[in-house]
N, CA and C atoms as an extended XYZ file, in Angstrom:
402
Properties=species:S:1:pos:R:3:atomname:S:1:resname:S:1:resid:I:1 pbc="F F F"
N       -25.071       86.330      -22.209 N   MET     1
C       -23.687       86.191      -21.958 CA  MET     1
C       -22.795       87.238      -22.537 C   MET     1
N       -21.953       87.925      -21.709 N   PRO     2
C       -21.194       88.852      -22.381 CA  PRO     2
C       -19.950       88.334      -23.437 C   PRO     2
N       -19.530       89.195      -24.039 N   ALA     3
C       -18.694       89.021      -25.137 CA  ALA     3
C       -17.555       90.176      -25.009 C   ALA     3
N       -16.292       89.582      -24.940 N   TYR     4
C       -15.082       90.575      -24.725 CA  TYR     4
C       -14.541       90.764      -26.047 C   TYR     4
N       -14.171       92.139      -26.417 N   ARG     5
C       -13.300       92.467      -27.412 CA  ARG     5
C       -11.801       91.965      -27.168 C   ARG     5
N       -11.198       91.814      -28.302 N   MET     6
C        -9.738       91.034      -27.934 CA  MET     6
C        -8.829       91.728      -26.840 C   MET     6
N        -9.062       93.113      -26.885 N   ARG     7
C        -8.219       94.055      -25.970 CA  ARG     7
C        -8.486       93.765      -24.624 C   ARG     7
N        -9.957       93.801      -24.433 N   GLU     8
C       -10.458       93.565      -23.226 CA  GLU     8
C       -10.131       92.080      -22.615 C   GLU     8
N       -10.218       91.040      -23.441 N   ALA     9
C       -10.034       89.693      -23.006 CA  ALA     9
C        -8.398       89.565      -22.797 C   ALA     9
N        -7.464       90.054      -23.546 N   ALA    10
C        -6.095       90.173      -23.320 CA  ALA    10
C        -5.572       90.663      -21.980 C   ALA    10
N        -6.642       91.771      -21.820 N   GLU    11
C        -6.168       92.596      -20.428 CA  GLU    11
C        -6.560       91.645      -19.195 C   GLU    11
N        -7.627       90.746      -19.331 N   LEU    12
C        -7.880       90.219      -18.321 CA  LEU    12
C        -7.148       88.899      -18.161 C   LEU    12
N        -6.373       88.428      -19.362 N   LEU    13
C        -5.655       87.206      -19.244 CA  LEU    13
C        -4.221       87.674      -18.870 C   LEU    13
N        -3.959       88.974      -19.018 N   GLY    14
C        -2.403       89.497      -18.751 CA  GLY    14
C        -1.587       89.193      -19.872 C   GLY    14
N        -2.198       89.175      -21.017 N   VAL    15
C        -1.334       89.102      -22.142 CA  VAL    15
C        -1.485       90.055      -23.236 C   VAL    15
N        -0.811       90.225      -24.372 N   SER    16
C        -0.912       91.289      -25.450 CA  SER    16
C        -2.072       91.010      -26.164 C   SER    16
N        -2.540       91.819      -26.943 N   ASP    17
C        -3.492       91.822      -27.861 CA  ASP    17
C        -3.116       90.701      -28.964 C   ASP    17
N        -1.923       90.911      -29.362 N   ASP    18
C        -1.595       90.211      -30.409 CA  ASP    18
C        -1.194       88.628      -30.108 C   ASP    18
N        -0.732       88.441      -28.852 N   SER    19
C        -0.717       87.034      -28.367 CA  SER    19
C        -1.920       86.383      -28.347 C   SER    19
N        -3.226       87.053      -27.971 N   LEU    20
C        -4.673       86.395      -27.768 CA  LEU    20
C        -5.016       86.303      -29.209 C   LEU    20
N        -4.773       87.232      -30.135 N   ARG    21
C        -5.019       87.083      -31.641 CA  ARG    21
C        -4.373       85.883      -32.331 C   ARG    21
N        -3.267       85.497      -32.092 N   ARG    22
C        -2.420       84.464      -32.499 CA  ARG    22
C        -3.107       83.199      -31.904 C   ARG    22
N        -3.541       83.126      -30.696 N   TRP    23
C        -4.024       81.869      -30.059 CA  TRP    23
C        -5.302       81.720      -30.710 C   TRP    23
N        -6.203       82.704      -30.869 N   ALA    24
C        -7.505       82.631      -31.581 CA  ALA    24
C        -7.206       82.179      -32.987 C   ALA    24
N        -6.351       82.556      -33.735 N   ASP    25
C        -5.918       82.252      -35.111 CA  ASP    25
C        -5.431       80.547      -35.360 C   ASP    25
N        -4.813       80.213      -34.025 N   SER    26
C        -4.407       79.075      -34.086 CA  SER    26
C        -5.537       77.910      -33.535 C   SER    26
N        -6.434       78.476      -33.268 N   GLY    27
C        -7.634       77.679      -32.575 CA  GLY    27
C        -7.601       77.395      -31.204 C   GLY    27
N        -6.824       77.852      -30.679 N   ARG    28
C        -6.493       77.627      -28.999 CA  ARG    28
C        -7.588       78.173      -28.206 C   ARG    28
N        -8.082       79.313      -28.633 N   VAL    29
C        -9.380       80.022      -27.931 CA  VAL    29
C       -10.197       80.272      -29.165 C   VAL    29
N       -11.548       79.958      -29.012 N   GLU    30
C       -12.469       80.465      -29.891 CA  GLU    30
C       -12.941       81.881      -30.011 C   GLU    30
N       -13.131       82.426      -31.059 N   SER    31
C       -13.487       83.581      -31.308 CA  SER    31
C       -14.623       83.952      -32.334 C   SER    31
N       -15.280       85.007      -32.421 N   THR    32
C       -16.448       85.013      -33.213 CA  THR    32
C       -16.166       86.779      -33.678 C   THR    32
N       -17.181       87.203      -34.331 N   THR    33
C       -17.238       88.625      -34.608 CA  THR    33
C       -18.501       89.086      -34.317 C   THR    33
N       -18.552       90.323      -33.638 N   ASP    34
C       -20.051       90.845      -33.170 CA  ASP    34
C       -20.656       91.619      -34.348 C   ASP    34
N       -21.824       92.618      -33.927 N   ALA    35
C       -22.549       92.989      -34.890 CA  ALA    35
C       -21.801       94.144      -35.839 C   ALA    35
N       -20.669       94.710      -35.030 N   THR    36
C       -20.091       95.762      -35.770 CA  THR    36
C       -18.803       95.144      -36.528 C   THR    36
N       -18.550       93.856      -36.375 N   GLY    37
C       -17.619       93.189      -37.349 CA  GLY    37
C       -16.415       93.158      -36.403 C   GLY    37
N       -16.277       93.569      -35.291 N   ARG    38
C       -15.046       93.402      -34.265 CA  ARG    38
C       -14.933       91.913      -33.815 C   ARG    38
N       -13.825       91.464      -33.673 N   ARG    39
C       -13.665       90.157      -32.919 CA  ARG    39
C       -13.609       89.956      -31.731 C   ARG    39
N       -14.446       89.298      -31.126 N   VAL    40
C       -14.806       89.070      -29.670 CA  VAL    40
C       -14.742       87.381      -29.402 C   VAL    40
N       -14.597       87.379      -27.938 N   ILE    41
C       -14.628       86.051      -27.327 CA  ILE    41
C       -15.723       85.889      -26.403 C   ILE    41
N       -16.489       84.797      -26.426 N   ASP    42
C       -17.675       84.699      -25.593 CA  ASP    42
C       -17.208       84.719      -24.175 C   ASP    42
N       -17.728       85.164      -23.154 N   GLY    43
C       -17.348       85.122      -21.776 CA  GLY    43
C       -17.122       83.695      -21.193 C   GLY    43
N       -17.989       82.796      -21.442 N   ALA    44
C       -17.714       81.321      -21.055 CA  ALA    44
C       -16.532       80.858      -21.418 C   ALA    44
N       -16.503       81.012      -22.914 N   GLU    45
C       -15.179       80.533      -23.511 CA  GLU    45
C       -13.958       81.115      -22.878 C   GLU    45
N       -13.949       82.402      -22.567 N   LEU    46
C       -12.894       83.096      -22.025 CA  LEU    46
C       -12.657       82.609      -20.661 C   LEU    46
N       -13.646       82.396      -19.894 N   ALA    47
C       -13.451       81.740      -18.451 CA  ALA    47
C       -12.805       80.352      -18.538 C   ALA    47
N       -13.318       79.528      -19.527 N   ARG    48
C       -12.726       78.196      -19.641 CA  ARG    48
C       -11.113       78.322      -20.164 C   ARG    48
N       -10.815       79.385      -20.830 N   PHE    49
C        -9.419       79.297      -21.307 CA  PHE    49
C        -8.576       80.004      -20.180 C   PHE    49
N        -9.203       80.806      -19.329 N   ALA    50
C        -8.522       81.275      -18.191 CA  ALA    50
C        -8.173       80.094      -17.197 C   ALA    50
N        -9.049       79.291      -16.991 N   ILE    51
C        -8.609       78.174      -16.005 CA  ILE    51
C        -7.773       77.314      -16.666 C   ILE    51
N        -7.757       76.896      -17.978 N   GLU    52
C        -6.959       75.986      -18.540 CA  GLU    52
C        -5.398       76.621      -18.716 C   GLU    52
N        -5.347       77.873      -18.654 N   ASN    53
C        -4.058       78.205      -18.898 CA  ASN    53
C        -3.678       79.400      -17.709 C   ASN    53
N        -4.087       79.301      -16.568 N   ALA    54
C        -3.409       80.034      -15.324 CA  ALA    54
C        -2.162       79.565      -15.033 C   ALA    54
N        -1.438       80.548      -14.926 N   GLY    55
C         0.306       80.333      -14.645 CA  GLY    55
C        -0.035       80.096      -13.154 C   GLY    55
N         1.213       79.458      -12.754 N   PRO    56
C         1.355       79.224      -11.205 CA  PRO    56
C         1.483       80.540      -10.441 C   PRO    56
N         1.119       80.345       -9.093 N   VAL    57
C         1.120       81.512       -8.268 CA  VAL    57
C         2.506       81.738       -8.078 C   VAL    57
N         3.095       83.100       -8.307 N   PRO    58
C         4.274       83.542       -7.953 CA  PRO    58
C         4.780       83.489       -6.445 C   PRO    58
N         6.198       83.279       -6.268 N   GLU    59
C         6.575       83.319       -4.746 CA  GLU    59
C         6.460       84.978       -4.520 C   GLU    59
N         5.932       85.219       -3.145 N   ALA    60
C         5.732       86.483       -2.759 CA  ALA    60
C         7.162       86.959       -2.273 C   ALA    60
N         8.044       86.316       -1.606 N   GLY    61
C         9.174       86.842       -1.061 CA  GLY    61
C         8.871       87.521        0.096 C   GLY    61
N         9.953       88.113        0.776 N   PRO    62
C         9.529       88.854        1.904 CA  PRO    62
C         8.818       90.123        2.113 C   PRO    62
N         8.100       90.256        2.867 N   MET    63
C         7.015       91.422        2.865 CA  MET    63
C         7.485       92.575        3.653 C   MET    63
N         7.540       93.750        2.904 N   THR    64
C         7.864       94.841        3.654 CA  THR    64
C         6.689       95.704        4.049 C   THR    64
N         5.560       95.719        3.521 N   ARG    65
C         4.273       96.315        3.733 CA  ARG    65
C         3.238       95.392        3.342 C   ARG    65
N         2.240       95.698        3.989 N   GLU    66
C         0.998       94.679        3.646 CA  GLU    66
C        -0.151       95.703        3.458 C   GLU    66
N        -1.285       95.271        3.007 N   SER    67
C        -2.192       95.940        2.595 CA  SER    67
C        -3.561       95.216        3.329 C   SER    67
N        -4.528       95.683        3.828 N   ALA    68
C        -5.548       95.079        4.515 CA  ALA    68
C        -6.723       94.816        3.571 C   ALA    68
N        -6.537       95.293        2.303 N   ARG    69
C        -7.664       94.883        1.244 CA  ARG    69
C        -6.919       94.993        0.088 C   ARG    69
N        -7.414       93.836       -0.476 N   ASN    70
C        -6.773       93.679       -1.806 CA  ASN    70
C        -8.054       93.421       -2.849 C   ASN    70
N        -7.898       93.876       -4.117 N   ARG    71
C        -8.943       93.669       -5.203 CA  ARG    71
C        -8.392       93.166       -6.346 C   ARG    71
N        -9.052       91.981       -6.675 N   PHE    72
C        -8.749       91.083       -7.942 CA  PHE    72
C        -9.624       91.334       -9.066 C   PHE    72
N        -9.466       91.658      -10.193 N   VAL    73
C       -10.241       91.783      -11.247 CA  VAL    73
C       -10.073       90.469      -11.934 C   VAL    73
N       -11.362       89.755      -12.309 N   GLY    74
C       -11.333       88.589      -13.070 CA  GLY    74
C       -12.508       88.083      -13.541 C   GLY    74
N       -12.316       86.900      -13.977 N   LEU    75
C       -13.625       86.392      -14.666 CA  LEU    75
C       -14.286       85.288      -13.861 C   LEU    75
N       -15.574       85.572      -13.699 N   VAL    76
C       -16.354       84.289      -12.967 CA  VAL    76
C       -16.282       82.977      -13.907 C   VAL    76
N       -15.903       81.883      -13.205 N   THR    77
C       -15.674       80.732      -14.083 CA  THR    77
C       -16.648       79.549      -13.515 C   THR    77
N       -17.337       79.852      -12.538 N   ARG    78
C       -18.456       78.949      -12.188 CA  ARG    78
C       -19.427       79.632      -10.824 C   ARG    78
N       -20.617       79.226      -10.952 N   VAL    79
C       -21.510       79.498       -9.995 CA  VAL    79
C       -22.394       78.503       -9.436 C   VAL    79
N       -22.362       78.053       -8.505 N   VAL    80
C       -23.167       76.970       -7.804 CA  VAL    80
C       -24.278       77.489       -6.997 C   VAL    80
N       -25.442       77.456       -7.365 N   ARG    81
C       -26.603       78.184       -6.408 CA  ARG    81
C       -27.376       76.909       -5.678 C   ARG    81
N       -27.923       77.247       -4.450 N   ASP    82
C       -28.963       76.390       -3.960 CA  ASP    82
C       -30.031       77.396       -3.606 C   ASP    82
N       -30.841       76.929       -2.725 N   THR    83
C       -31.992       77.884       -2.539 CA  THR    83
C       -31.634       78.923       -1.778 C   THR    83
N       -30.533       79.040       -0.784 N   VAL    84
C       -30.220       80.171       -0.026 CA  VAL    84
C       -29.063       80.707       -0.408 C   VAL    84
N       -27.894       79.916       -0.778 N   MET    85
C       -26.505       80.537       -0.812 CA  MET    85
C       -25.971       80.103       -2.339 C   MET    85
N       -24.903       80.903       -2.683 N   ALA    86
C       -24.239       80.714       -3.917 CA  ALA    86
C       -22.798       80.477       -3.723 C   ALA    86
N       -22.014       79.660       -4.510 N   GLN    87
C       -20.575       79.623       -4.362 CA  GLN    87
C       -20.152       80.141       -5.726 C   GLN    87
N       -19.284       81.244       -5.662 N   VAL    88
C       -18.729       82.020       -6.749 CA  VAL    88
C       -17.148       81.741       -7.042 C   VAL    88
N       -16.800       80.966       -8.071 N   GLU    89
C       -15.603       80.853       -8.367 CA  GLU    89
C       -15.043       81.863       -9.457 C   GLU    89
N       -13.959       82.400       -9.108 N   MET    90
C       -13.273       83.480      -10.290 CA  MET    90
C       -11.852       83.119      -10.539 C   MET    90
N       -11.386       83.255      -11.673 N   GLN    91
C       -10.130       83.229      -12.069 CA  GLN    91
C        -9.330       84.745      -12.273 C   GLN    91
N        -8.791       85.107      -11.457 N   CYS    92
C        -8.137       86.543      -11.489 CA  CYS    92
C        -6.548       86.325      -11.745 C   CYS    92
N        -6.242       86.350      -13.039 N   GLY    93
C        -4.917       85.982      -13.479 CA  GLY    93
C        -4.546       84.686      -12.830 C   GLY    93
N        -3.441       84.430      -12.140 N   PRO    94
C        -3.028       83.216      -11.913 CA  PRO    94
C        -3.929       82.523      -10.559 C   PRO    94
N        -4.651       83.455      -10.024 N   TYR    95
C        -5.268       83.078       -8.798 CA  TYR    95
C        -6.711       82.832       -8.911 C   TYR    95
N        -7.182       81.713       -8.390 N   ARG    96
C        -8.483       81.136       -8.043 CA  ARG    96
C        -9.018       81.752       -7.013 C   ARG    96
N       -10.047       82.362       -7.041 N   VAL    97
C       -10.818       83.134       -6.026 CA  VAL    97
C       -12.195       82.510       -5.821 C   VAL    97
N       -12.644       81.990       -4.513 N   VAL    98
C       -13.729       81.422       -4.348 CA  VAL    98
C       -14.580       82.112       -3.242 C   VAL    98
N       -15.913       82.694       -3.543 N   SER    99
C       -16.639       83.331       -2.492 CA  SER    99
C       -17.968       82.570       -2.206 C   SER    99
N       -18.317       82.706       -0.974 N   LEU   100
C       -19.886       82.170       -0.726 CA  LEU   100
C       -20.587       83.506       -0.325 C   LEU   100
N       -21.767       83.473       -0.908 N   MET   101
C       -22.615       84.926       -0.671 CA  MET   101
C       -24.051       84.251       -0.832 C   MET   101
N       -24.969       85.029       -0.388 N   SER   102
C       -26.432       84.645       -0.523 CA  SER   102
C       -26.749       84.476       -2.158 C   SER   102
N       -27.627       83.566       -2.361 N   ARG   103
C       -28.173       83.547       -3.821 CA  ARG   103
C       -28.523       84.672       -4.357 C   ARG   103
N       -29.421       85.502       -3.502 N   GLU   104
C       -30.075       86.834       -3.932 CA  GLU   104
C       -28.937       87.741       -4.276 C   GLU   104
N       -27.634       87.838       -3.674 N   ALA   105
C       -26.558       88.696       -4.041 CA  ALA   105
C       -26.254       88.267       -5.331 C   ALA   105
N       -25.916       86.903       -5.669 N   ALA   106
C       -25.446       86.421       -6.624 CA  ALA   106
C       -26.493       86.580       -8.110 C   ALA   106
N       -27.571       86.559       -7.653 N   ASP   107
C       -28.734       86.756       -8.748 CA  ASP   107
C       -28.704       88.326       -9.227 C   ASP   107
N       -28.630       89.094       -8.133 N   GLU   108
C       -28.678       90.487       -8.340 CA  GLU   108
C       -27.694       91.073       -9.196 C   GLU   108
N       -26.312       90.507       -8.798 N   LEU   109
C       -25.175       90.793       -9.599 CA  LEU   109
C       -25.161       90.305      -11.038 C   LEU   109
N       -26.044       89.321      -11.147 N   GLY   110
C       -25.878       88.708      -12.581 CA  GLY   110
C       -24.616       87.661      -12.764 C   GLY   110
N       -24.188       87.007      -11.529 N   LEU   111
C       -22.963       86.467      -11.892 CA  LEU   111
C       -23.387       85.088      -12.620 C   LEU   111
N       -22.472       85.021      -13.549 N   GLU   112
C       -22.564       83.556      -14.364 CA  GLU   112
C       -20.967       83.470      -15.091 C   GLU   112
N       -20.711       82.178      -15.409 N   PRO   113
C       -19.507       82.171      -15.921 CA  PRO   113
C       -19.288       83.072      -17.221 C   PRO   113
N       -18.102       83.940      -17.226 N   GLY   114
C       -17.763       84.785      -18.332 CA  GLY   114
C       -18.006       86.130      -17.787 C   GLY   114
N       -18.686       86.622      -16.778 N   VAL   115
C       -18.950       87.978      -16.347 CA  VAL   115
C       -17.564       88.322      -15.405 C   VAL   115
N       -17.249       89.631      -16.154 N   THR   116
C       -15.979       90.083      -15.223 CA  THR   116
C       -16.388       90.677      -14.153 C   THR   116
N       -15.731       90.594      -12.851 N   ALA   117
C       -16.129       91.061      -11.495 CA  ALA   117
C       -14.841       91.344      -10.836 C   ALA   117
N       -14.918       91.881       -9.590 N   VAL   118
C       -13.904       92.252       -8.686 CA  VAL   118
C       -14.221       91.400       -7.640 C   VAL   118
N       -13.099       90.844       -7.068 N   ALA   119
C       -13.043       90.023       -5.667 CA  ALA   119
C       -12.180       91.201       -4.861 C   ALA   119
N       -13.013       91.600       -3.617 N   SER   120
C       -12.401       92.379       -2.690 CA  SER   120
C       -11.982       91.480       -1.658 C   SER   120
N       -10.858       91.298       -1.224 N   VAL   121
C       -10.521       90.479       -0.013 CA  VAL   121
C       -10.066       91.259        1.108 C   VAL   121
N       -10.987       90.952        2.346 N   LYS   122
C       -10.522       91.787        3.555 CA  LYS   122
C       -10.559       90.421        4.585 C   LYS   122
N        -9.351       90.037        5.033 N   SER   123
C        -9.225       88.930        6.049 CA  SER   123
C        -9.731       87.821        5.489 C   SER   123
N       -10.773       87.121        6.070 N   THR   124
C       -11.350       85.943        5.469 CA  THR   124
C       -12.680       86.003        4.619 C   THR   124
N       -13.113       87.214        4.362 N   ASN   125
C       -14.162       87.466        3.551 CA  ASN   125
C       -13.954       87.984        2.230 C   ASN   125
N       -14.458       87.643        1.269 N   VAL   126
C       -14.450       87.922       -0.245 CA  VAL   126
C       -15.780       88.502       -0.599 C   VAL   126
N       -15.728       89.777       -0.971 N   VAL   127
C       -16.890       90.378       -1.752 CA  VAL   127
C       -16.629       90.535       -2.998 C   VAL   127
N       -17.636       90.216       -3.961 N   VAL   128
C       -17.512       90.264       -5.352 CA  VAL   128
C       -18.413       91.625       -5.824 C   VAL   128
N       -17.757       92.382       -6.618 N   GLU   129
C       -18.352       93.544       -7.243 CA  GLU   129
C       -18.430       93.605       -8.717 C   GLU   129
N       -19.374       94.136       -9.403 N   VAL   130
C       -19.558       94.076      -10.723 CA  VAL   130
C       -19.589       95.763      -11.202 C   VAL   130
N       -18.554       96.096      -12.252 N   SER   131
C       -18.484       97.578      -12.517 CA  SER   131
C       -19.796       97.964      -13.354 C   SER   131
N       -20.221       99.236      -13.234 N   GLU   132
C       -21.422       99.711      -13.947 CA  GLU   132
C       -21.155       99.734      -15.387 C   GLU   132
N       -19.688       99.838      -15.798 N   ALA   133
C       -19.260      100.071      -17.190 CA  ALA   133
C       -19.955       99.052      -18.324 C   ALA   133
N       -20.010       97.759      -17.600 N   ARG   134
C       -20.434       96.573      -18.586 CA  ARG   134
C       -22.070       96.683      -18.586 C   ARG   134
C-alpha cells in the first residue's frame, strides 16, 4: 500500500501542507512516520479522507474554449473486479471519476485504494494511467 508524505497528500487534496498537518494533529486524518522518520499518510486512509471531504463541484460558467481531452490526477478510492472487467473509482479534487476497464488492465496498473493515478477523459471514455515516478 502506498504511503504519501504530507506535501504529496496535501497537493492531492488541494490544500496546504500546514492545513493537512493540523488535520492530522487534531485526529481528522490518521498519519504515521515512515522508516526515515517523515510523517506520512497511508494511501487507503488518504482515499477515505478525500471522499469524505470532497468539496462541491464548482459552477463552470459560460465556456469560451473547450478541450477535447482532460486529465485529472487523483486517488483511487475503490476497485471492484470480476473475472473480466473492473470498475475503478477515483477522487480527483472535488470530482468523482469512474472508469470501466478490463480486469487485466487494472491488475497490470496495480490499481487499489490509495494509489495515485491520472484519469484521461476523452468523450465518454476514461483511461487511467499511473506515473512511473511512484
